[in-house]
N, C-alpha and C positions, 0 to 999 in steps of 0.2 A: 504203652507200646507204640512205637513209631514204625510205620510201614514205609519202605523205600524200595524202588526198583533196583535190582542188581545191575541192570544194563546202564543205568544212569551213574556216571562217575567211574570209579575204578572197577575193573573186571574182577570177578571173584577168583578165577584161575587164569594166570597168564596164558595167552595163546602161544603155542609153539611156533618157532620160526618156519617159514616156508621151506619146503624140501630143497628147491634149487639154491637157496641161500646157504643152507647147511652144507650142501655138496660143494659149493664154491669155497666155503670155509675149509672143507676137507682137502680140496685140491691145493689151495694156497697154503694152508697149514702144513700139509704133508711135504710140499715142495720146500718150504722154508726149513722145516724140521730135519728132513733128510739131508738137504744141502748143508745146513749148519753142522749136523752130526758128522757128515763126511769130512768137513773141514777140521773138526775137533778130534773125533775118535777114529776116523778113517772108515772106508767102506767095508773093511774086513770084520766088523763087529755087528753081526746081524741081531744078536740078542739085545744090545743097547738100542738099536733102531726099532726093533719090534716092541720093546717096552715103552719107548717114547711115543710111538704111533698108537699104542693101545691107550695110553693116557690121553692123547689127543682125541681118539675116537670116543672115549668116555666123556670128555669135556664137551665135545660136539653133540653127543647124545643127550646131554642134560637139557638142551633147548630144542631138540628135534622131535619130529613126529615119529611114531613107530615105523612108518613106511620108509623112512629115510635111513634106517639102520643098515640094510643090505648095501645101499650105495656108499655109505660112509666106509663100511668094511672093504668094499671093492676098490674104492679110490685110494684108501690108505695102503692096501695091499699092492696096488699098481706101482705107487712110488717106492714102496719098500722093495718090491721085486726088481724093478727096473734100475733103481739107483742106490738102494741100501745094501745090496749084496753083490759081490763080484760075479761076473764081469759087469761093470757099470754101463748102463745104456742098453742092455740086452734083456728082453722080457722072456722068461723061461717058465715052464710049468712042470713041476714034479708033483703028481697027484697026492701022494700021502703027506708030504711036508707042506705043500701050499694049502691044502684043505685044512690042515691043523692051524696054520697061520691065519687063514681067513676066518676060521671059527673063533680063534682068539680075538681077533679084531671085531668080529660081529658080536661076540659075547661082551666085550668092553663097551661097545656102542649101545647094546641093549641094556646093560647094567646102568650106564649113564642115563639112558632114557627113563628107565624105571625109577631110579633115584630122583631124577628131576621131576617126574610126575608126582611122586610121593611128597617131595618137599613143597611143591606148589600147592598140592591138595591140603597139606597141613597148614600152610600159610593162609590159604583161602578159608579154611575152617576157623582159624583163629580170628580172621578179619570179620567174618559174618556171624560168628556165635556171640551171644550176649555175654557180658562180663559176669563172673561168678561172685 
């Protein structure tokens, strides 16, 4: 048996990205995604925009801390509400609809975070467990 420190060399579980970096990715990714979809599908297709932003939130969540999830959801929703649905450039609030949209985005980001943590934990377990 050979003893080695886990802090020496590769870390057992990858450290999540800092929250400001994830939020920066949410701002830039949402802006590019909504802008690109407005050029291709037009701003009158909120379902396409919401689905694409949900995928973005889930992808960002895979490398985020749990505390970054509400910020990811809010930033994606801001770009969706301001530029993804008509009238473009106007921020509106409809409690029932917008709470559902924010919940969907938060659920996608939370799912991505949980999946990312499980994948990293499984990888770390395989890395430090002895071969059978």
